[in-house]
BAFI-3210 file (N, C-alpha, C; in Angstrom, 3 decimals, decimal comma, padded with zeros to 6 digits):
// residues 229
n [1|2|3|4|5|6|7|8|9|10|11|12|13|14|15|16|17|18|19|20|21|22|23|24|25|26|27|28|29|30|31|32|33|34|35|36|37|38|39|40|41|42|43|44|45|46|47|48|49|50|51|52|53|54|55|56|57|58|59|60|61|62|63|64|65|66|67|68|69|70|71|72|73|74|75|76|77|78|79|80|81|82|83|84|85|86|87|88|89|90|91|92|93|94|95|96|97|98|99|100|101|102|103|104|105|106|107|108|109|110|111|112|113|114|115|116|117|118|119|120|121|122|123|124|125|126|127|128|129|130|131|132|133|134|135|136|137|138|139|140|141|142|143|144|145|146|147|148|149|150|151|152|153|154|155|156|157|158|159|160|161|162|163|164|165|166|167|168|169|170|171|172|173|174|175|176|177|178|179|180|181|182|183|184|185|186|187|188|189|190|191|192|193|194|195|196|197|198|199|200|201|202|203|204|205|206|207|208|209|210|211|212|213|214|215|216|217|218|219|220|221|222|223|224|225|226|227|228|229]
n.u [113,238|111,157|111,862|111,186|108,242|108,005|110,696|111,383|109,784|110,967|113,425|112,537|111,662|114,025|114,847|114,850|113,263|111,697|113,302|111,954|110,608|111,238|113,750|115,894|118,094|117,905|120,207|120,267|119,644|117,533|116,880|119,083|118,712|119,046|117,117|114,645|113,248|110,620|109,922|109,888|107,713|105,631|105,674|105,174|102,641|101,286|101,084|099,315|096,757|095,010|096,491|098,465|097,354|096,453|094,248|092,877|093,083|091,659|089,127|088,534|088,824|086,646|084,427|081,908|081,601|084,089|087,064|090,175|093,134|095,820|098,404|099,690|101,163|102,110|101,254|098,448|098,233|099,481|099,154|099,598|101,712|101,236|100,684|102,956|106,002|108,763|109,733|108,504|107,912|106,700|106,362|108,882|110,082|109,094|109,170|111,068|111,033|110,408|107,893|105,998|103,769|101,353|098,392|095,595|092,132|089,368|086,286|083,604|081,020|080,926|082,553|085,396|088,484|089,985|092,670|095,252|097,977|101,214|103,532|107,024|109,881|111,835|110,707|110,287|109,931|110,216|111,594|110,162|107,736|105,745|106,815|105,317|105,501|105,731|103,210|101,727|102,735|101,754|099,011|098,797|099,622|097,525|095,350|095,941|095,628|092,863|091,805|092,580|091,376|088,677|087,602|085,663|086,575|089,073|091,535|095,044|097,088|097,356|097,554|098,704|097,287|096,660|097,116|096,016|096,584|095,320|096,471|095,579|096,288|099,301|101,058|102,181|105,309|105,331|102,645|099,592|097,477|094,205|093,303|090,910|089,758|088,070|086,439|084,953|083,833|083,570|084,845|084,984|088,212|089,060|089,472|088,033|088,904|088,739|089,933|090,383|092,523|092,905|092,698|092,344|090,081|088,564|088,654|090,597|091,347|093,738|094,491|093,111|092,357|092,394|092,203|093,064|093,044|094,333|093,376|095,397|095,711|095,963|094,321|090,932|088,428|086,743|083,172|081,238|080,288|078,890|080,286|078,547|077,501]
n.v [148,588|145,835|142,324|139,846|137,926|135,327|134,596|134,502|132,420|130,270|130,245|129,631|127,009|125,689|125,695|123,893|124,593|127,580|129,983|130,882|134,045|137,458|138,580|137,097|136,935|135,545|133,501|134,223|135,639|137,855|139,407|141,089|141,946|141,715|139,748|139,220|136,660|137,299|139,017|137,318|135,602|137,481|138,484|136,210|135,598|137,520|136,557|135,060|133,143|131,474|130,699|129,080|127,053|123,589|121,406|119,813|121,363|123,616|122,460|121,981|124,564|125,785|124,965|126,033|125,469|124,944|126,090|127,371|126,523|126,651|128,060|127,180|125,217|126,691|127,662|129,644|132,742|131,932|131,281|129,940|127,761|125,223|125,550|126,565|126,017|125,380|123,357|121,109|117,754|117,192|119,732|120,905|119,399|119,909|120,247|119,777|116,423|115,529|116,098|117,229|118,769|120,169|120,881|122,218|122,144|123,392|122,040|123,883|123,233|120,804|118,515|118,187|117,927|118,429|117,400|117,868|116,051|115,577|113,080|112,880|111,283|110,578|109,554|106,894|103,311|100,491|100,884|103,542|103,287|104,724|104,972|103,238|104,428|107,132|107,663|107,150|109,185|111,490|111,022|111,097|113,734|115,158|114,265|115,656|118,338|118,304|117,636|119,910|122,061|121,412|120,629|121,942|125,172|124,998|123,462|123,572|122,175|119,124|115,601|112,571|109,557|107,022|105,350|104,024|102,555|101,246|099,720|099,814|099,922|100,285|103,431|105,129|106,833|110,354|110,640|112,401|112,601|112,546|113,372|112,801|113,776|113,208|114,395|112,370|111,813|113,078|112,556|113,623|114,488|113,095|112,709|111,317|110,162|109,702|108,656|108,826|107,909|108,597|108,525|111,674|111,601|109,699|107,087|105,223|103,688|104,199|104,025|103,651|105,138|105,398|107,260|108,256|111,164|113,156|115,812|118,123|118,459|121,035|122,520|123,531|120,980|119,763|119,936|116,992|114,470|113,908|115,653|118,289|119,818]
n.w [091,864|092,433|093,083|090,527|090,561|089,489|089,230|091,906|092,780|091,439|092,729|095,322|095,038|094,963|097,486|100,533|102,668|103,865|105,937|109,055|109,898|109,212|109,572|108,762|106,143|102,905|101,176|098,354|095,120|093,313|090,353|090,823|093,453|096,924|099,105|101,671|103,842|104,571|102,528|100,340|100,940|100,995|098,381|096,830|097,700|096,345|093,846|091,038|092,058|090,655|088,432|089,464|090,998|091,215|089,288|091,171|093,480|092,635|092,526|095,233|096,273|095,100|096,466|098,531|101,223|102,185|103,720|103,025|104,694|104,325|102,227|099,409|100,813|102,996|106,255|106,845|108,480|110,916|114,341|116,675|118,623|117,743|115,048|113,893|111,958|112,042|113,728|112,867|111,889|109,406|108,036|108,010|106,156|103,692|100,181|097,114|096,101|098,613|100,907|098,664|098,223|100,417|101,429|103,111|103,882|105,725|106,581|106,995|107,538|108,714|110,995|110,030|108,111|104,902|102,888|100,474|099,523|098,284|097,677|097,563|095,867|097,717|099,918|100,128|100,704|099,495|096,243|094,520|095,807|098,229|101,578|104,280|106,757|106,156|105,161|107,491|109,111|107,841|108,148|110,971|111,429|110,180|111,641|113,947|113,051|112,584|115,105|116,491|115,017|114,871|117,319|120,040|121,159|120,061|120,957|121,649|122,901|122,384|122,113|120,564|121,452|120,554|117,427|114,449|111,347|108,438|105,635|102,275|099,572|097,652|097,546|094,832|094,335|093,950|093,756|094,276|097,011|098,508|101,692|104,000|107,036|110,031|112,974|115,153|117,677|121,020|124,194|127,150|127,753|125,609|122,172|119,420|116,266|112,658|109,398|105,789|103,177|099,911|096,281|094,574|092,942|094,117|093,301|094,091|097,094|099,418|102,125|105,436|108,576|112,199|115,225|118,573|120,335|123,011|125,061|126,733|130,314|131,205|129,673|128,949|129,017|126,127|125,363|126,040|123,679|120,369|117,725|116,098|113,002]
ca.u [112,296|111,090|112,176|110,124|107,589|108,346|112,079|111,392|109,204|111,995|114,389|111,939|111,606|115,348|115,077|114,111|112,240|112,008|113,549|110,847|110,979|111,750|115,063|116,947|118,222|118,165|121,402|119,819|119,406|116,572|116,937|120,125|118,245|119,026|115,753|114,433|112,217|109,295|109,642|109,541|106,349|104,687|105,617|104,532|101,225|100,689|100,964|097,968|096,403|094,354|097,473|099,349|096,619|096,182|092,805|092,308|092,941|090,533|087,875|088,271|088,644|085,346|083,345|081,587|081,686|085,484|087,928|091,577|093,952|097,210|098,587|100,820|101,941|102,415|100,103|097,989|097,955|099,892|098,949|099,882|102,861|100,786|100,614|104,248|106,504|110,194|110,019|107,564|108,374|106,165|106,533|110,299|110,524|108,399|110,057|111,277|111,320|109,955|106,454|106,053|102,651|100,590|097,401|094,513|090,879|088,448|084,868|082,920|079,692|081,057|083,754|086,414|089,379|090,408|094,032|095,935|099,384|101,982|104,715|108,177|110,497|112,753|109,879|109,932|110,524|110,573|111,802|108,971|106,528|105,834|106,984|104,133|105,714|105,437|101,745|101,264|103,098|100,791|097,726|098,889|099,656|096,200|094,515|096,212|094,961|091,416|091,521|092,748|090,453|087,272|087,118|085,250|087,650|090,317|092,667|096,352|097,924|096,692|098,592|098,260|097,300|096,722|097,041|095,911|096,486|095,136|096,922|094,742|096,965|100,544|101,020|103,376|105,973|104,839|101,183|098,839|096,363|093,237|093,135|089,723|089,895|086,855|086,289|083,715|083,212|084,327|084,561|085,774|089,429|089,394|088,939|088,063|088,959|088,874|090,353|090,555|093,555|092,447|092,975|091,417|088,813|087,866|088,666|091,536|091,501|095,096|094,588|092,134|092,984|091,646|093,120|092,570|093,857|094,041|093,583|096,182|094,922|096,025|093,361|089,553|087,934|085,609|081,898|081,117|079,258|079,259|080,273|077,508|077,907]
ca.v [147,629|144,635|141,092|139,227|136,853|134,014|134,302|134,131|131,077|129,297|130,179|128,951|125,566|125,112|125,708|122,844|125,269|128,975|130,316|131,672|135,375|138,321|139,131|136,279|137,136|134,326|133,576|134,094|136,938|137,913|140,695|141,876|142,451|140,801|139,704|138,571|135,615|137,906|139,572|136,203|135,178|138,515|138,590|135,029|135,699|138,415|135,867|134,687|131,836|130,651|130,159|128,119|125,971|122,399|121,169|119,300|122,514|124,402|121,788|122,220|126,003|126,214|124,509|127,124|125,065|124,702|127,240|126,978|126,832|126,817|128,703|126,481|124,520|127,521|127,895|131,023|133,419|131,070|132,023|129,111|126,872|124,052|125,843|126,975|124,942|125,101|122,136|120,072|116,628|117,311|121,021|121,179|118,533|120,224|120,644|118,826|115,024|115,183|116,361|118,246|119,677|119,899|121,954|121,761|122,899|123,096|121,981|124,694|122,681|119,535|118,423|117,463|118,647|117,737|117,815|117,316|115,818|114,887|112,430|112,814|109,962|110,253|109,084|105,522|102,113|099,919|101,940|103,982|103,101|105,546|104,232|103,258|105,383|108,475|107,750|107,257|110,514|112,438|110,761|111,603|115,194|115,682|114,052|116,785|119,519|118,179|117,734|121,314|122,975|121,005|120,501|123,225|125,896|124,810|123,198|123,500|121,148|117,846|114,596|111,280|108,449|105,797|105,586|102,794|102,777|100,038|100,023|099,134|099,870|101,067|104,780|105,380|108,116|111,405|110,654|113,306|111,917|113,328|112,833|113,350|113,438|113,637|114,260|111,610|111,789|113,690|111,924|114,410|114,968|112,176|113,056|110,142|110,626|108,699|109,285|108,070|108,383|108,084|109,366|112,815|111,275|108,710|105,760|104,317|103,856|103,802|103,685|104,169|105,243|105,856|107,791|108,847|112,280|113,588|117,227|118,258|118,842|122,473|123,156|123,106|119,818|120,084|119,293|115,584|114,136|113,802|116,986|118,578|120,912]
ca.w [091,291|093,270|092,345|089,757|091,327|088,923|089,600|093,318|092,904|091,036|093,813|096,466|094,791|095,211|098,935|101,234|103,474|104,149|107,335|109,610|110,388|108,154|109,837|108,157|104,704|102,156|100,342|096,977|094,534|092,231|089,686|091,478|094,746|098,055|099,610|102,960|103,819|104,614|101,210|099,454|101,228|100,598|096,930|096,260|097,989|095,374|092,569|090,611|092,616|089,641|087,501|090,109|091,638|090,419|089,137|092,415|094,375|092,135|092,887|096,650|096,475|094,585|097,339|099,441|102,623|102,547|103,963|102,871|105,862|103,904|100,922|098,801|101,823|104,151|107,121|106,789|109,752|112,028|115,577|117,840|118,455|116,988|113,630|113,368|111,119|112,111|114,476|112,443|111,076|108,050|107,370|107,803|105,065|102,458|099,105|096,029|096,393|099,954|100,863|097,620|098,470|101,638|101,534|103,981|103,904|106,818|106,232|108,002|107,779|109,420|111,803|109,281|107,219|103,693|102,546|099,306|099,853|097,246|098,226|096,676|095,728|098,810|101,037|099,751|101,289|098,202|095,256|093,812|096,617|099,439|102,821|105,128|107,845|105,656|105,134|108,876|109,614|107,293|108,810|112,340|111,330|109,845|112,817|114,837|112,511|112,758|116,536|116,877|114,343|114,939|118,698|120,621|121,821|119,298|121,867|120,989|123,546|122,136|121,899|120,064|122,410|119,752|115,987|113,668|109,908|107,635|104,282|101,296|098,275|097,687|096,971|094,015|094,552|093,076|093,773|095,142|097,661|099,274|103,043|104,656|108,450|110,726|114,425|115,268|119,017|122,112|125,484|128,091|127,103|124,533|120,852|118,561|114,889|111,596|108,148|104,557|102,244|098,628|095,123|094,580|092,279|094,923|092,673|094,760|098,535|099,780|103,551|106,387|109,879|113,361|116,229|119,810|120,817|124,376|125,346|127,957|131,485|131,444|128,783|129,251|128,290|125,243|125,745|125,677|122,706|118,960|117,134|115,124|112,124]
c.u [112,330|111,374|110,952|109,557|107,982|109,783|112,166|110,820|110,209|113,039|113,829|111,888|112,943|115,680|114,288|113,007|112,666|112,327|112,402|111,379|111,635|113,156|116,173|116,971|118,523|119,390|121,014|119,555|118,370|116,603|117,921|119,682|118,442|117,644|115,705|113,295|110,825|108,922|109,215|108,098|105,341|104,545|104,908|103,038|100,516|100,490|099,538|097,663|095,829|095,350|098,298|098,621|096,409|094,677|092,150|092,129|091,773|089,207|087,527|088,048|087,249|084,178|083,110|081,779|083,118|086,257|089,375|092,372|095,411|097,237|099,855|101,760|102,256|101,143|099,727|097,718|098,287|099,818|099,214|101,115|102,489|100,888|101,939|104,935|107,960|110,507|109,316|108,207|107,935|106,625|107,992|110,875|109,696|109,415|110,218|111,705|110,948|108,426|106,269|104,862|101,915|099,635|096,148|093,330|090,050|087,028|084,095|081,521|079,733|082,390|084,817|087,323|089,635|091,779|094,487|097,419|100,041|103,277|105,836|108,869|111,593|112,002|109,467|110,539|111,076|110,699|110,493|107,671|106,694|105,890|105,720|104,267|105,438|103,923|101,200|101,581|102,124|099,433|097,734|098,884|098,252|095,160|094,699|095,542|093,454|091,037|091,595|091,639|088,977|086,739|086,721|086,398|088,987|091,522|093,964|097,252|097,169|097,757|097,973|098,379|097,342|096,520|097,024|095,756|096,363|095,459|096,151|095,417|098,244|100,355|102,284|103,982|105,497|103,335|100,648|097,640|095,460|093,054|091,957|089,718|088,733|086,988|084,933|083,035|084,154|083,884|085,474|087,024|089,850|088,683|089,126|087,953|089,098|089,293|090,372|091,647|093,225|092,901|091,968|090,092|088,014|087,898|089,540|091,605|092,881|095,208|093,392|092,790|092,014|092,651|092,358|093,548|093,390|094,332|094,301|095,340|094,966|095,123|091,951|089,141|086,778|084,333|081,835|080,061|079,803|079,200|079,149|077,943|077,546]
c.v [146,344|143,391|140,528|138,032|135,489|133,624|133,868|132,744|130,012|129,135|129,396|127,447|124,905|125,074|124,584|123,437|126,707|129,133|131,173|133,004|136,205|138,795|138,341|136,495|135,811|134,524|133,320|135,486|136,818|139,300|141,635|142,501|141,357|140,875|138,974|137,572|136,218|138,489|138,483|135,786|136,202|138,590|137,398|135,033|136,625|137,748|135,444|133,278|130,924|130,023|129,049|126,927|124,813|122,239|120,659|120,431|123,388|123,802|122,035|123,701|126,469|125,811|125,522|126,751|124,864|126,006|126,776|127,444|127,042|127,514|128,137|125,927|125,347|127,766|129,369|131,544|132,526|131,855|131,189|128,281|125,675|124,298|126,344|125,772|124,553|123,746|120,912|119,005|116,782|118,602|121,403|120,333|118,741|120,651|119,533|117,473|114,614|115,292|117,540|119,191|119,210|121,071|121,418|122,722|122,449|123,102|122,704|124,181|121,365|119,473|117,598|118,443|117,780|118,272|117,134|117,250|115,094|114,378|112,409|111,464|109,676|109,778|107,631|104,489|101,307|101,047|102,265|103,840|103,870|104,657|104,353|104,229|106,813|108,689|107,933|108,632|111,576|112,273|111,342|113,128|115,764|115,358|115,219|118,065|119,470|118,283|119,181|122,190|122,664|120,825|121,872|123,874|125,795|124,570|123,054|122,441|119,828|116,848|113,281|110,228|107,108|106,168|104,241|103,160|101,427|100,399|099,163|098,971|100,686|102,427|104,983|106,744|109,127|111,548|111,747|112,556|112,938|112,640|113,553|112,851|114,028|113,445|113,623|111,726|112,430|113,040|112,560|114,938|114,085|112,602|111,852|110,599|109,461|109,411|108,276|108,730|107,767|108,986|110,512|112,545|110,213|107,299|104,754|104,669|103,330|103,362|104,259|104,215|105,692|106,327|108,264|109,938|112,670|115,079|117,340|118,815|120,349|123,253|122,694|121,906|120,244|119,441|117,864|115,417|113,996|115,192|117,125|119,748|122,260]
c.w [092,115|092,433|091,635|090,518|090,798|089,261|091,054|093,529|092,495|092,125|094,996|096,273|095,008|096,686|099,584|102,086|103,665|105,630|107,837|110,114|109,315|108,389|109,168|106,652|104,036|101,278|098,893|096,444|093,435|091,645|090,391|092,805|095,786|098,686|100,933|102,863|103,795|103,262|100,244|099,672|100,741|099,088|096,311|096,546|097,011|094,023|092,272|091,080|091,542|088,688|088,133|090,704|090,669|090,242|090,415|093,432|093,945|092,591|094,354|096,933|096,064|095,481|098,460|100,904|103,099|102,676|103,895|104,097|105,519|102,553|100,314|099,860|103,047|104,945|107,054|108,189|110,942|113,333|116,823|117,560|117,604|115,486|113,056|112,746|111,350|112,735|113,890|111,566|109,630|107,391|107,176|106,672|103,799|101,409|098,096|096,574|097,817|099,992|099,918|097,665|099,712|101,821|102,196|103,895|105,101|106,282|107,315|108,318|108,547|110,125|111,081|108,544|105,993|103,319|101,265|099,631|098,693|097,845|097,184|096,725|096,751|100,049|100,833|100,693|100,133|097,183|094,534|094,570|097,932|100,677|103,669|106,286|107,421|105,589|106,544|109,463|109,117|107,966|110,224|112,352|111,103|110,912|113,788|114,364|112,800|114,231|117,002|116,312|114,596|116,343|119,225|121,389|121,122|120,218|121,093|121,609|123,495|121,710|121,427|121,153|121,694|118,293|115,281|112,203|109,218|106,181|103,275|099,941|098,374|097,018|096,138|094,338|093,521|093,076|094,706|095,705|098,340|100,618|103,700|106,096|109,228|112,228|114,676|116,621|120,016|123,417|126,526|127,379|125,916|123,239|119,939|117,099|113,915|110,318|107,008|103,740|100,892|097,492|095,106|093,897|093,025|094,381|093,416|096,235|098,917|101,232|104,297|107,753|110,955|114,400|117,451|120,216|122,211|124,495|126,684|129,100|131,759|130,482|129,139|128,414|127,389|125,764|125,249|124,612|121,318|118,346|116,127|114,256|112,726]
res [q|r|p|d|v|r|a|l|e|r|m|m|r|r|c|a|a|l|a|a|g|g|a|m|a|l|a|a|r|g|e|n|h|w|i|r|a|s|d|v|s|a|l|c|d|q|g|d|h|a|q|r|a|t|p|h|e|h|a|l|d|s|r|q|e|l|k|r|l|t|h|y|g|r|v|q|n|a|r|t|e|f|e|e|t|n|h|s|l|i|h|s|r|r|g|a|r|q|f|e|s|f|d|v|w|l|d|t|e|g|k|r|t|l|a|l|v|q|f|g|d|t|l|c|g|h|r|g|i|v|h|g|g|a|t|a|a|i|v|d|e|l|f|g|w|t|a|h|r|c|a|p|g|e|p|t|r|i|f|t|a|s|l|t|v|d|y|k|a|p|i|p|a|g|t|t|v|l|v|t|t|s|l|e|r|i|d|n|r|k|l|h|l|a|c|r|v|e|s|p|d|g|e|v|l|y|a|q|g|r|s|l|f|i|v|a|r|d|q|p|a|p|p|v|g|t|p|s|p]
***
């Protein structure tokens, strides 16, 4: 008999991150069965998405123009170094009290991504207030996702050349924010991007940002111009 999905989910929440690759056995037991990382991922993917998704996720999942790129924080169908997670500042710190949720959708009708991120209480500067550096890290991460997913050819070797974040309101620990990131213009190897960090209902603007990303010379330069849907 295979382990119970709910028992596995409880076990996963106690882990800071899953080890990548099915060959590593997790030091945990469910229903008297030793299990592997690949088994955990496969079993949890079989769970009922509708029961686990938050109302904000439901709202984004229901929009026909949006394609979900993650599944409860895990990258779906990871196929490049850019999308793997072991080395990542953000993804290696997913879990309780850190980056408690990180889910991304691609707008297939426009050059942008939308993400829901929940900040835990160990990411604070002042007690109870999310550190500005944590906000900037999330913004930079999502600029990278958008530069990769929205630029023609989906370049993977892309690097931050400049990053500006204007803070508008403090983010309380435990808050879920909506980050909308857009690719505004392409100038040879330069990708110009902008973003908004706000409450999911749009009532509170927490931060705005702009960034310049550079496509590495060993990759083809995207066509010059303003991206079109």
